[in-house]
C-alpha positions, 0 to 999 in steps of 0.5 A: 215442557222439555220436549217442546223446548227441544223441538224449538231448538231443532226447528231453530237449527234447521232454520239456520241450516236453511239460511246458510245453504241459501246464502252460499250462492251469493257469499263473498260477492260485493253488494253494489251500492251508492256512488258505484252506480255512476262513473263520470257521465255514465249512469246505471239503469238502477239510478232511474228506478223507484226506491221500491224497485231499488229495494228489491235489487238491494236485498239478495233475499228479496231479489227474485233473480237470485233463485236463477243464480242458485239454479246456475250454481247447481248446473255448474257441477252437473255432469252432462254430455258424452264427455262426462264433464261438468263446468266444474270439471274444467273450471273448478270453483266458479267463485275463483275461476270466473271472477272478473271473466264476464266483465270482459265479454263480448270479446274477439275469438280468433277461432271463429274470427268474430266476437263471441258473447258470454252465452255463446262461450258457454255453449262453446264449452258445452259442445266442444268440451262437454260434448253436450247439446247447446242450450237455446237462447232464453232457455232457463238453463242458459239464463241461469248459467249466464247469470251465475257466471256474471254474478261472480263479477258483481261489483267489478267494473265493465272492462271490454276490449275494443282494440286490435282484432275487436276494433272493426266489430266495435265499429260495426256495433257503433254504426248499428247504434246510430243507424235509423231503422223501422217505421219510426225512423229511430236509432238507439241514440235517440232514446238513450243519448238524447233523452235519458230521464225523459218519458216515452209515454209511460216509460222512463228512458235511461242511458240503456246501460247493460251492466246488469244483464241478464236482468230480472224485469218486473214487466217480464216477471223473469230474467232475460238476456240483453238480446231480448232487450235489443229485440224489444227495442227494435219492435218498439220502433217498428223495426224487424228484430234480429235473431238471438245471437245475431252478429249485429247484436253481438257487435252492438253488445260490445259497443253498448258495454263500452258505453258503460265502461267502469260501471259495476256488473250488477247481475242479477239486476232488477229493472222495471 
C-alpha cells in the first residue's frame, strides 16, 4: 500500500511539472474575450464563428496552434548561423522585448525604402544579425517564430502607422483592395465591405480582418500566413495570385491591418 501511494505521488508530481512546462509559452498573456472582439463598426472574424470553433480558440490547452507558439519559443533561444547568435542574443526575453511589437507591423523601413512585414523582419534579423539562411515563407519555422512573436502582443490593439513615409504604400494597399480583378471581376471590398454576414455558397463572409494571423484554419489543419489567405482569395475570384512577400501584398496587409485598427491581436487565432 505504501509503495502504491508513493507511486501515485510521483505520478502526480510529474503531471504538475508537465502542466507547468506546457503553460510557460502562454503565461502572462491576456486572454481575449467578450467585447474585445468589436471596436466601433469593426468586427473580428471571431464574432462570425460557431460557438464550437470559438471554444477551440478560447482554451489555450485546446487551441492546436499553441503547439506552434511553443515551438517558436524553442526557436527563439536556438543558436543558428555563422554569427553564433539566437534571437534571444539580441532581444533577451521575448515576453518583455516583443510585447506590442507585432501590433505595429507592417511598417516602413528606411533602409529598403518600402514596407516590411513581420515575417520579412524576422528574416532580416536572421540574414543580417545571425548570418543565417532566411526561412522560406510558409515554412514551419517562419510560421512558428512569427506566431510566437505576435503572441507576445495578444490582447493589445492593432496600431499600424499610415502616415509620413508609410502613406504612399498605404494608398497603394487601398487601391489594391478596391481594384477589380480576375475572371469574376471582383475586388476585396465586394466580399468584406459589401457582404459580411452573408454566405458565398457555403462560406460565411466576414469583414476580412487579419488581427489573428498567422491563424490556424480548420480547413487547412495547420496555421497559415495572411499572404496565404490573400493568395486564396485571389484564386477564389479566378485572379493570378502573387508571390508570398510581394510588395503589393505587403501594402495590402498594411491597409487591411488599418481597417482592423483597435482590434486585439489574437494570435494564435482559430478560424473555419
